[in-house]
C-alpha positions as CSV (number, residue, x, y, z in Angstrom):
1,M,2.8,21.0,54.3
2,Q,2.4,17.4,55.4
3,E,-0.6,16.9,53.0
4,R,1.4,18.2,50.0
5,T,4.3,15.9,50.9
6,D,2.0,12.9,51.0
7,I,0.4,13.7,47.6
8,K,3.8,14.3,46.0
9,T,5.0,10.9,47.3
10,I,1.9,9.1,46.0
11,C,2.1,10.7,42.6
12,G,5.8,9.9,42.4
13,V,5.1,6.3,43.1
14,A,2.4,6.2,40.4
15,A,5.0,7.6,37.9
16,L,7.5,5.0,38.9
17,L,4.9,2.2,38.4
18,A,4.1,3.7,35.0
19,I,7.9,3.4,34.1
20,V,7.8,-0.2,35.3
21,A,4.8,-0.9,33.1
22,A,6.6,0.5,30.1
23,L,9.6,-1.7,30.8
24,L,7.4,-4.8,31.1
25,A,5.6,-3.8,27.9
26,A,9.0,-3.7,26.1
27,F,9.8,-7.2,27.4
28,S,6.3,-8.4,26.2
29,L,6.9,-6.9,22.8
30,L,10.3,-8.6,22.6
31,G,8.6,-11.9,23.2
32,R,5.9,-11.3,20.6
33,V,7.2,-9.4,17.6
34,D,8.0,-11.9,14.9
35,V,8.9,-14.5,17.4
36,Q,5.5,-15.7,18.6
37,E,4.8,-19.4,18.5
38,Q,1.8,-20.3,16.4
39,T,-0.7,-23.0,17.1
40,L,-1.9,-25.0,14.1
41,H,-5.5,-24.9,15.3
42,D,-8.4,-23.4,13.3
43,W,-10.6,-22.4,16.2
44,S,-13.6,-21.7,14.0
45,D,-13.6,-25.4,13.0
46,R,-15.1,-28.0,15.3
47,S,-12.2,-30.4,14.4
48,F,-9.7,-27.5,14.8
49,G,-8.9,-27.8,11.0
50,W,-7.6,-31.3,11.2
51,S,-8.8,-34.6,9.7
52,Y,-8.7,-37.6,11.9
53,E,-8.0,-41.3,11.4
54,V,-7.8,-43.9,14.1
55,L,-6.3,-47.4,14.4
56,V,-8.6,-49.6,16.5
57,D,-7.9,-53.3,17.1
58,G,-5.5,-53.3,14.1
59,A,-8.0,-51.7,11.7
60,A,-7.7,-48.1,10.4
61,R,-10.7,-46.0,9.7
62,P,-11.6,-42.3,9.5
63,Y,-13.0,-40.7,12.6
64,E,-15.4,-37.8,13.2
65,P,-14.0,-36.1,16.3
66,Q,-16.2,-36.0,19.4
67,F,-15.4,-33.8,22.3
68,Q,-16.3,-33.8,26.0
69,E,-18.7,-31.2,27.4
70,N,-15.9,-28.6,27.9
71,G,-15.4,-28.6,24.1
72,Y,-11.6,-29.2,24.1
73,M,-11.0,-32.8,25.2
74,L,-11.2,-35.2,22.3
75,V,-12.9,-38.6,23.0
76,L,-11.3,-41.5,21.1
77,P,-12.9,-44.9,20.6
78,D,-12.1,-47.7,23.1
79,G,-9.2,-49.8,22.0
80,T,-7.5,-47.0,20.0
81,E,-3.9,-47.9,19.3
82,A,-3.0,-44.9,17.3
83,V,-4.4,-41.7,15.8
84,R,-3.4,-39.7,12.7
85,I,-4.2,-36.1,12.4
86,T,-3.7,-34.3,9.0
87,R,-3.9,-30.8,7.7
88,V,-2.5,-28.5,5.0
89,M,0.2,-26.1,6.2
90,E,-0.9,-22.5,5.5
91,E,0.9,-20.6,8.3
92,E,4.2,-19.0,7.2
93,I,7.1,-17.9,9.4
94,T,10.8,-17.5,8.8
95,D,13.1,-20.5,9.6
96,A,10.0,-22.6,10.5
97,Q,10.3,-25.5,13.0
98,L,7.7,-27.9,14.2
99,G,7.5,-28.4,17.9
100,W,5.5,-30.5,20.4
101,Y,5.7,-32.0,23.9
102,S,6.5,-35.7,24.0
103,R,4.7,-37.4,26.8
104,E,3.7,-41.1,27.4
105,T,3.3,-41.6,23.6
106,C,5.5,-42.2,20.6
107,M,5.3,-40.0,17.5
108,E,5.8,-39.9,13.8
109,V,5.7,-36.8,11.6
110,F,5.2,-36.7,7.8
111,L,5.2,-33.9,5.2
112,D,3.6,-34.8,1.9
113,G,4.2,-38.5,2.8
114,E,7.9,-37.9,3.5
115,I,8.9,-38.9,7.1
116,L,10.5,-36.1,9.1
117,Y,10.6,-37.7,12.5
118,S,9.9,-41.1,14.2
119,D,10.3,-42.5,17.7
120,F,10.5,-46.0,16.3
121,G,13.3,-47.7,14.3
122,Q,12.7,-50.8,12.2
123,V,9.0,-51.5,12.8
124,Q,6.5,-53.3,10.5
125,R,4.2,-50.8,8.8
126,G,0.8,-51.7,7.4
127,D,-0.7,-50.7,4.1
128,D,-2.8,-48.1,5.9
129,G,0.5,-46.3,6.9
130,F,0.3,-47.1,10.6
131,L,3.1,-48.9,12.3
132,R,2.4,-52.2,14.1
133,P,4.8,-52.0,17.1
134,T,5.3,-55.3,19.0
135,E,5.6,-55.7,22.8
136,K,9.4,-55.8,22.3
137,D,9.3,-52.5,20.5
138,W,7.4,-50.9,23.3
139,E,9.9,-52.4,25.9
140,Q,12.7,-50.6,24.0
141,K,10.7,-47.4,24.5
142,S,9.9,-47.9,28.2
143,Q,12.6,-45.5,29.4
144,K,11.2,-42.7,27.2
145,L,7.6,-43.4,28.2
146,S,8.4,-43.3,31.9
147,G,10.5,-40.1,31.8
148,D,9.4,-36.5,32.0
149,A,7.7,-34.7,29.1
150,L,10.2,-33.4,26.6
151,Q,9.9,-30.4,24.2
152,I,10.9,-31.6,20.7
153,T,11.5,-29.4,17.7
154,I,12.3,-30.5,14.1
155,G,13.2,-28.3,11.1
156,L,10.8,-27.8,8.1
157,P,11.9,-27.2,4.5
158,S,11.6,-23.7,3.2
159,D,8.8,-24.7,0.9
160,Y,6.6,-26.3,3.5
161,V,3.6,-23.9,2.9
162,G,0.8,-25.7,1.0
163,K,2.1,-29.2,1.9
164,T,0.2,-31.8,3.9
165,L,1.3,-32.4,7.5
166,S,0.5,-35.7,9.1
167,V,1.2,-36.4,12.8
168,V,0.7,-39.9,14.2
169,S,0.5,-40.6,17.9
170,Y,0.9,-44.3,19.1
171,F,-0.3,-45.4,22.5
172,P,1.0,-48.4,24.5
173,D,-1.4,-51.2,25.7
174,G,-3.6,-50.1,28.6
175,Y,-3.0,-46.4,28.1
176,E,-5.8,-44.4,29.6
177,N,-7.4,-41.4,27.9
178,P,-5.5,-41.5,24.6
179,M,-5.1,-38.1,22.9
180,P,-3.4,-37.0,19.8
181,E,-0.4,-34.7,20.2
182,Y,-1.0,-31.4,18.5
183,P,2.2,-29.7,17.2
184,Y,2.8,-26.0,17.0
185,L,4.9,-23.8,14.6
186,T,7.9,-22.1,16.0
187,S,11.4,-20.9,14.9
188,P,14.9,-20.7,16.4
189,V,14.4,-17.0,17.0
190,A,11.2,-17.8,18.9
191,Y,12.9,-20.4,21.0
192,V,15.8,-18.2,21.9
193,G,13.7,-15.1,22.3
194,F,11.3,-16.9,24.6
195,F,14.1,-18.1,26.9
196,V,15.9,-14.7,26.9
197,V,12.8,-12.7,27.6
198,K,11.4,-15.1,30.2
199,S,14.8,-15.3,31.9
200,L,15.0,-11.5,32.1
201,K,11.6,-11.2,33.6
202,D,12.2,-14.0,36.0
203,N,15.4,-12.4,37.2
204,I,13.5,-9.0,37.6
205,Y,10.8,-10.6,39.8
206,I,13.3,-12.7,41.8
207,T,15.5,-9.7,42.5
208,L,12.5,-7.5,43.2
209,Y,11.0,-9.9,45.8
210,A,14.3,-10.5,47.5
211,A,15.0,-6.8,47.7
212,L,11.6,-6.0,49.1
213,A,11.9,-8.8,51.7
214,L,15.3,-7.4,52.8
215,L,14.1,-3.8,52.7
216,I,11.1,-4.4,54.9
217,A,13.2,-6.4,57.4
218,A,15.7,-3.4,57.4
219,M,12.8,-1.0,58.0
220,F,11.7,-3.1,61.0
221,L,15.2,-3.1,62.5
222,L,15.4,0.7,62.0
223,D,12.1,1.1,63.7
224,M,13.2,-1.1,66.5
225,R,16.2,1.1,67.0
226,N,14.3,4.4,66.8
227,S,10.9,3.8,68.4
228,G,10.3,0.1,69.3
229,G,9.3,-1.2,65.9
230,D,6.1,-2.9,64.7
231,S,6.3,-6.7,64.7
232,K,3.5,-6.9,62.1
233,T,5.9,-5.6,59.5
234,L,7.8,-8.9,59.6
235,L,4.7,-10.6,58.1
236,L,5.2,-8.5,55.0
237,S,8.9,-9.6,54.9
238,L,7.7,-13.2,55.2
239,Y,5.2,-12.6,52.3
240,F,7.9,-11.3,49.9
241,L,10.3,-14.1,51.0
242,M,7.6,-16.7,49.9
243,Q,7.1,-14.8,46.7
244,F,10.9,-14.9,46.1
245,L,11.0,-18.7,46.7
246,S,8.0,-19.2,44.4
247,A,9.4,-17.0,41.6
248,A,12.8,-18.7,41.9
249,S,11.4,-22.2,41.8
250,M,9.3,-21.5,38.7
251,S,12.1,-19.8,36.8
252,F,14.2,-21.7,34.3
253,A,17.1,-22.0,36.8
254,G,14.6,-23.4,39.4
255,I,13.2,-25.9,37.0
256,Y,16.5,-27.2,35.7
257,S,18.0,-27.4,39.2
258,E,14.8,-29.2,40.5
259,L,14.3,-26.4,43.0
260,D,10.6,-26.5,42.2
261,V,10.4,-30.1,43.3
262,F,12.3,-29.4,46.5
263,L,10.2,-26.4,47.5
264,D,6.9,-27.8,46.1
265,T,5.4,-24.7,44.6
266,G,1.8,-26.0,45.2
267,L,2.1,-25.3,48.9
268,L,3.8,-22.0,48.3
269,L,0.9,-20.9,46.0
270,R,-1.7,-21.9,48.6
271,L,0.0,-20.0,51.5
272,C,1.9,-17.1,50.0
273,M,-1.0,-14.7,50.6
274,A,-1.6,-15.7,54.2
275,P,1.1,-13.4,55.7
276,L,-0.3,-10.4,53.7
277,Y,-3.9,-11.1,54.8
278,L,-2.8,-11.5,58.4
279,Y,-0.9,-8.3,58.3
280,L,-3.9,-6.4,56.9
281,A,-6.2,-8.0,59.5
282,L,-3.9,-7.0,62.3
283,R,-3.9,-3.4,61.0
284,L,-7.5,-3.1,61.8
285,K,-8.4,-1.1,65.0
286,G,-12.0,-2.2,65.5
287,R,-13.8,-5.3,66.6
288,M,-13.1,-7.2,63.4
289,R,-9.4,-7.4,64.1
290,V,-9.4,-10.6,66.2
291,P,-12.0,-12.6,64.3
292,L,-10.5,-11.9,60.9
293,S,-7.0,-12.7,62.2
294,C,-8.2,-16.0,63.5
295,A,-10.0,-16.7,60.2
296,V,-6.8,-16.1,58.3
297,L,-4.9,-18.5,60.5
298,L,-7.6,-21.2,60.3
299,W,-7.8,-20.8,56.5
300,S,-4.0,-21.3,56.3
301,A,-4.2,-24.4,58.4
302,Y,-7.0,-25.8,56.2
303,E,-5.0,-25.1,53.1
304,V,-2.0,-27.1,54.4
305,V,-4.2,-30.0,55.5
306,C,-6.1,-29.9,52.2
307,W,-2.8,-29.9,50.2
308,I,-1.5,-32.9,52.2
309,V,-4.7,-34.9,51.7
310,V,-4.9,-34.2,48.0
311,R,-1.2,-35.0,47.5
312,R,-1.5,-38.3,49.4
313,S,-4.8,-39.5,48.0
314,N,-4.2,-38.2,44.4
315,I,-7.8,-37.2,44.1
316,G,-7.3,-33.8,42.5
317,N,-5.0,-31.0,41.6
318,A,-3.2,-29.9,44.8
319,D,-2.1,-26.6,43.1
320,V,-5.6,-25.4,42.6
321,I,-6.6,-22.7,45.0
322,G,-10.2,-22.9,46.3
323,P,-12.7,-20.3,47.2
324,G,-11.3,-19.8,50.8
325,S,-8.7,-17.4,49.5
326,M,-11.3,-15.3,47.8
327,I,-13.6,-15.2,50.8
328,I,-10.8,-14.3,53.2
329,C,-9.4,-11.6,50.9
330,L,-12.8,-10.0,50.3
331,A,-13.6,-10.1,54.1
332,V,-10.3,-8.4,55.0
333,L,-10.7,-5.8,52.3
334,A,-14.3,-5.1,53.3
335,A,-13.3,-4.6,56.9
336,L,-10.4,-2.3,56.0
337,G,-12.6,-0.3,53.6
338,A,-15.4,0.2,56.1
339,E,-12.9,1.2,58.8
340,N,-11.1,3.7,56.6
341,F,-14.3,5.1,55.3
342,R,-15.5,5.8,58.9
343,R,-12.2,7.4,59.8
344,G,-12.0,9.4,56.6
345,K,-15.6,10.6,57.0
346,K,-14.8,11.7,60.6
347,E,-11.5,13.4,59.6
348,E,-12.9,14.9,56.3
349,L,-11.7,12.5,53.6
350,N,-8.9,14.0,51.4
351,K,-10.1,13.6,47.8
352,K,-6.6,14.4,46.4
353,M,-5.1,11.6,48.5
354,L,-7.8,9.3,47.3
355,A,-7.2,10.2,43.7
356,G,-3.4,9.6,44.2
357,Y,-4.0,6.1,45.6
358,G,-6.4,5.5,42.7
359,L,-3.7,6.4,40.2
360,I,-1.3,3.9,42.0
361,A,-3.9,1.1,41.8
362,A,-4.6,1.8,38.1
363,A,-0.8,1.8,37.4
364,I,-0.3,-1.5,39.2
365,L,-3.2,-3.1,37.3
366,T,-1.7,-1.7,34.1
367,V,1.6,-3.3,34.9
368,Y,-0.1,-6.7,35.5
369,L,-2.2,-6.4,32.3
370,V,0.9,-5.5,30.2
371,D,2.9,-8.3,31.8
372,K,0.2,-10.7,30.7
373,A,0.1,-9.1,27.2
374,I,-3.6,-8.6,27.5
375,I,-3.3,-5.4,25.6
376,W,-2.3,-7.4,22.5
377,E,-4.1,-10.6,23.1
378,G,-7.5,-9.2,24.0
379,L,-9.2,-8.5,27.3
380,G,-12.1,-10.7,26.4
381,N,-9.9,-13.8,26.2
382,Y,-8.4,-12.9,29.5
383,L,-11.8,-12.6,31.2
384,L,-12.8,-15.9,29.7
385,G,-9.6,-17.4,31.1
386,I,-10.8,-16.3,34.5
387,W,-14.4,-17.3,34.2
388,N,-13.8,-20.9,32.9
389,P,-11.5,-21.9,35.8
390,L,-14.0,-20.4,38.3
391,L,-16.7,-22.8,36.9
392,Q,-14.3,-25.7,37.6
393,G,-13.5,-24.5,41.2
394,N,-10.1,-22.9,40.5
395,F,-10.0,-19.4,41.9
396,D,-6.3,-18.8,41.2
397,P,-6.7,-16.8,37.9
398,A,-9.3,-14.5,39.5
399,M,-7.2,-14.0,42.6
400,E,-3.9,-13.3,40.8
401,P,-4.6,-9.7,39.7
402,L,-6.4,-8.9,42.9
403,N,-3.5,-10.1,45.0
404,R,-1.0,-8.3,42.8
405,V,-2.8,-5.0,43.4
406,I,-3.3,-5.6,47.2
407,S,0.3,-6.6,47.8
408,S,1.7,-3.7,45.8
409,M,-0.6,-1.1,47.4
410,T,0.3,-2.5,50.9
411,V,4.0,-2.4,50.4
412,I,3.8,1.1,48.9
413,A,1.7,2.3,51.9
414,V,4.2,0.8,54.3
415,I,7.2,2.3,52.6
416,V,5.5,5.7,52.4
417,E,4.6,5.5,56.1
418,F,8.2,4.6,57.0
419,I,9.6,7.6,54.9
420,L,7.1,10.0,56.5
421,R,7.8,8.7,59.9
422,T,11.5,9.0,59.4
423,M,11.1,12.5,58.1
424,R,9.0,13.4,61.2
425,T,11.7,11.9,63.5
426,L,14.4,13.9,61.8
427,Q,12.3,17.1,62.1
428,Q,11.6,16.3,65.7
429,N,15.3,15.8,66.4
430,S,16.0,19.2,64.7
431,V,13.4,20.9,66.9
432,L,14.9,19.4,70.1
433,Q,18.4,20.4,69.0
434,E,17.2,23.9,68.4
435,R,15.6,24.1,71.9
436,A,18.8,22.6,73.5
437,R,20.8,25.3,71.7
438,Q,18.4,28.0,73.1
439,S,18.8,26.5,76.6
440,L,22.6,26.6,76.3
441,E,22.5,30.3,75.2
442,S,20.2,31.1,78.2
443,Y,22.7,29.3,80.5
444,N,25.6,31.3,79.1
445,R,23.6,34.5,79.6
446,L,22.9,33.6,83.2
447,L,26.6,33.0,83.8
448,E,27.3,36.4,82.4
449,T,24.6,37.8,84.7
450,E,26.1,36.1,87.8
451,E,29.5,37.5,86.9
452,A,28.1,41.0,86.4
453,T,26.3,40.7,89.8
454,S,29.4,39.6,91.6
455,A,31.4,42.5,90.0
456,M,28.7,45.0,90.9
457,R,28.6,43.6,94.5
458,H,32.4,44.1,94.6
459,E,32.1,47.7,93.3
460,M,29.2,48.6,95.6
461,R,31.6,49.4,98.5
462,H,33.5,51.8,96.3
463,H,30.2,53.4,95.2
464,M,29.1,53.9,98.8
465,T,32.5,55.4,99.8
466,A,32.3,57.8,96.8
467,L,28.7,58.8,97.6
468,S,29.6,59.4,101.3
469,G,32.4,61.8,100.2
470,I,30.1,63.7,97.9
471,L,27.4,64.1,100.6
472,K,30.0,65.5,103.0
473,T,30.7,68.3,100.6
474,G,27.0,69.2,100.6
475,D,26.6,68.8,96.8
476,I,23.2,67.2,96.8
477,G,22.7,67.5,93.0
478,R,25.9,65.7,92.2
479,A,25.0,62.9,94.8
480,S,21.6,62.5,93.2
481,R,23.1,62.1,89.7
482,Y,25.6,59.6,91.0
483,V,22.8,57.5,92.6
484,D,20.8,57.6,89.3
485,A,23.8,56.3,87.4
486,V,24.4,53.4,89.8
487,I,20.7,52.5,89.7
488,G,20.8,52.5,85.8
489,D,23.7,50.1,85.9
490,L,21.8,47.8,88.3
491,E,18.7,47.8,86.1
492,Q,20.8,46.4,83.2
493,I,21.3,43.2,85.2
494,P,18.1,41.0,84.9
495,E,16.6,39.1,87.7
496,G,18.5,35.8,87.8
497,R,17.2,33.9,90.7
498,Y,14.1,31.7,90.4
499,S,15.3,28.7,92.4
500,Q,18.4,27.3,94.1
501,N,19.1,24.9,91.3
502,M,21.4,26.5,88.7
503,L,20.0,24.4,85.7
504,V,16.4,25.1,86.6
505,N,17.3,28.7,87.2
506,V,18.8,29.0,83.7
507,I,16.0,27.3,81.8
508,M,13.0,28.7,83.7
509,G,14.6,32.2,83.9
510,S,15.0,32.2,80.1
511,Y,11.4,31.3,79.3
512,L,9.8,33.3,82.1
513,D,11.8,36.4,80.9
514,Q,10.4,35.8,77.4
515,A,6.9,35.5,78.8
516,R,7.1,38.9,80.6
517,A,8.7,40.5,77.6
518,E,5.7,39.4,75.5
519,R,3.2,40.5,78.2
520,I,2.2,37.0,79.2
521,Q,1.1,36.8,82.8
522,E,3.4,34.4,84.6
523,E,3.3,32.8,88.0
524,H,5.9,30.5,89.3
525,H,6.7,28.5,92.4
526,L,10.1,26.8,92.1
527,S,11.3,25.1,95.2
528,V,14.1,22.9,93.9
529,P,17.2,21.9,95.8
530,P,20.7,22.8,94.3
531,E,21.3,19.2,93.3
532,L,18.9,16.5,91.9
533,N,19.5,12.9,90.9
534,I,18.2,13.7,87.5
535,A,20.5,13.9,84.5
536,D,21.0,17.5,83.4
537,E,20.1,16.7,79.7
538,D,16.9,14.9,80.8
539,L,15.7,17.8,83.0
540,S,16.7,20.3,80.2
541,V,14.7,18.4,77.5
542,F,11.7,18.2,79.8
543,L,11.6,21.8,81.0
544,S,12.6,23.3,77.7
545,N,9.8,21.5,75.8
546,M,7.3,22.2,78.5
547,M,8.0,26.0,78.5
548,Q,8.4,26.2,74.7
549,N,5.0,24.6,74.2
550,A,3.4,26.8,76.8
551,L,4.8,30.0,75.1
552,E,3.8,28.9,71.7
553,A,0.2,28.1,72.9
554,C,-0.1,31.6,74.5
555,R,1.3,33.2,71.3
556,R,-1.5,31.7,69.3
557,I,-4.2,33.3,71.5
558,K,-5.5,36.3,69.6
559,T,-7.9,37.6,72.3
560,G,-8.4,36.8,76.0
561,E,-6.1,36.2,78.9
562,R,-2.6,34.8,78.3
563,R,-0.9,33.3,81.3
564,I,1.6,30.6,82.4
565,K,1.7,29.0,85.8
566,V,4.6,26.7,86.8
567,D,5.0,24.7,90.0
568,M,8.0,22.6,90.9
569,H,8.7,21.2,94.3
570,L,9.6,17.9,96.1
571,R,6.8,15.6,97.3
572,G,8.5,12.9,99.3
573,K,10.7,10.9,96.9
574,F,9.2,12.6,93.8
575,L,9.9,15.9,92.0
576,F,6.5,17.3,91.2
577,I,6.4,19.4,88.0
578,Q,3.2,21.1,86.8
579,C,2.6,23.7,84.1
580,V,-0.8,25.2,83.2
581,N,-1.0,27.6,80.3
582,S,-3.7,29.3,78.3
583,A,-4.3,27.4,75.1
584,P,-6.3,27.8,71.9
585,D,-9.1,25.5,70.8
586,E,-8.2,21.8,71.1
587,E,-8.9,21.0,67.4
588,E,-6.7,23.9,66.3
589,H,-4.0,22.7,68.7
590,K,-4.0,19.2,67.2
591,A,-3.9,20.4,63.6
592,R,-0.8,22.5,64.1
593,P,2.2,21.2,62.1
594,G,4.8,19.6,64.3
595,H,2.4,19.2,67.2
596,G,3.4,16.4,69.5
597,Y,7.2,16.5,69.1
598,G,7.7,18.2,72.5
599,L,5.2,16.0,74.3
600,A,6.8,12.8,72.9
601,A,10.2,13.9,74.2
602,M,8.7,14.8,77.6
603,R,6.9,11.5,77.8
604,A,10.1,9.6,77.1
605,V,11.9,11.5,79.9
606,A,9.0,10.9,82.4
607,E,9.0,7.2,81.6
608,K,12.8,7.1,82.2
609,Y,12.1,8.2,85.8
610,N,9.2,5.8,86.5
611,S,6.6,8.4,85.9
612,V,3.8,9.2,83.4
613,L,3.1,12.4,81.6
614,V,-0.4,13.9,82.0
615,A,-1.2,16.3,79.1
616,E,-4.8,17.3,78.7
617,H,-7.1,20.2,78.3
618,T,-8.8,21.4,81.5
619,P,-11.2,24.3,82.4
620,D,-8.1,26.3,83.6
621,G,-6.1,25.7,80.4
622,F,-3.7,23.1,79.0
623,L,-2.2,21.0,81.8
624,V,1.1,19.2,81.7
625,E,2.1,17.3,84.9
626,S,4.5,14.6,86.0
627,D,6.2,13.2,89.1
628,F,9.9,12.2,88.7
629,C,10.9,9.4,91.0
630,L,14.1,10.4,92.9
631,N,16.4,8.0,94.8
632,K,16.9,8.1,98.5
633,R,20.1,10.1,98.2
634,G,18.5,12.9,96.4
635,T,15.7,13.2,98.9
636,E,18.1,13.2,101.9
637,K,19.9,16.1,100.3
638,E,16.7,18.1,100.1
639,E,15.8,17.2,103.7
640,N,19.3,18.3,105.0
641,H,19.1,21.5,103.0
642,G,15.7,22.3,104.5
643,S,16.9,21.7,108.0
């Protein structure tokens, strides 16, 4: 039953992830159907389909483009003051606009020689078509050049297709690494569609991460209330909190509110996976738990120090994640995989469960691929986008899908465990309530027996008087029939006395009567005083579960002796309780559904009275034993009663 529940839960999660993937696919399509921005590069051409002309030391000349080793970074001659790129417009979209990002340069745009845009005003222009800005002209543009990069768009006429586009980039004196600004083709629909779709997706991620952080924190608090809780779960809550902050800072709202500057997403990107890796490492049971946990902490400290050094010295990209994250991730996964494989092999690995988790992993990866629009843009380009950064020492693109799958699988496993644990707790409470109800019924039956016994004792004098009168008449037959009738009435009253304690008498009498009725050999020694300094509900829970487990164990024995032996007596300041019963094979006992509920309740009661619960298989059968610590008052009562 438990196995079927687990499989249904896993398959349900896989179906839910498939629905999420479909929703993300819809968002991706909204951002790409007829609203996709188009680059003006011809990737099959070494010059990207552009012709180049440079202005060097006041002289204009054509230029054959030369690129760095990576094949994408254009190298311009020393002393380049401006560069003009020219091409024929062949791409066609509705309501076309030309867009680019204005950085530390100034721009001019022409279409068939007609100027469409210029960053300069009245500036002298040479016969070659290049402007000759003076130092005063550049001073007027100093505020623009020192500001942040801006996205600029200009409208194009409806008949732009087939016309020649010229884009001129001007560089101030001393500008390092001059590069032409390549524009792209867009439309108002694309601009609005991009912002709408991205905002919707950002809000989904922000809401999802915040909800998961709160959900896991709530699960921890519920576990604390029910069974002590697991502090490791808080690491997952911290992980999703960091994901929430990262997603919020990189959203449009975060950028425009400068939240990304305040939070510094570079540090978040470096450390956001650390809580997850530490949680997984702490979940290990074997020898690798401590070294891997220490490795995660050391790696986190190294990432912080490295980020500070890079930021202060400005010697590289502080946002680039190095190989340490990949090494830690693979080490933790390898240890978890090896440990789970050994455990699964020992406990006969459930292939259906494995297939269910495989479906979930595939669904999560599909969600990620759809979100990145790899289905439409090509898996080859995506793999190339992973491989090229790896060659440059950036492991972030390679880690992103792996981290997405790991984090999703982890939180799904934790939530499933919480649901199943809650279901087991509810089932356990139901079992305990049923046993408490049975104890109450037994108590009521015993009260009825006590009343019947008192009434019979009261009537016995009348019976003796009547019997004496009959014997005086010499009617032996009638006297014999009268005696048989009285004996029959007495036999209807069960034996009700097992100890001097009413509660013990009720509970033990009920179960021992059941044992005799089911032909289970029983032996009892119950020397318990009328009063004990133990709460009635605690003693009832302990004895009811002890006897119920003993009866159930004997009922499962098909052949052989079935017996229950119970011993309860005072030993100094302790109430000694022991039960030995016949039990089936140990493996069968552990595999029984619901096994452990009664023992858990008994263990909790024993610990309440400064004792431990011994529950183990012995040559004589299954042994349950405990010593309840009593206070001085309770012991004195027993001593007075004995004297």
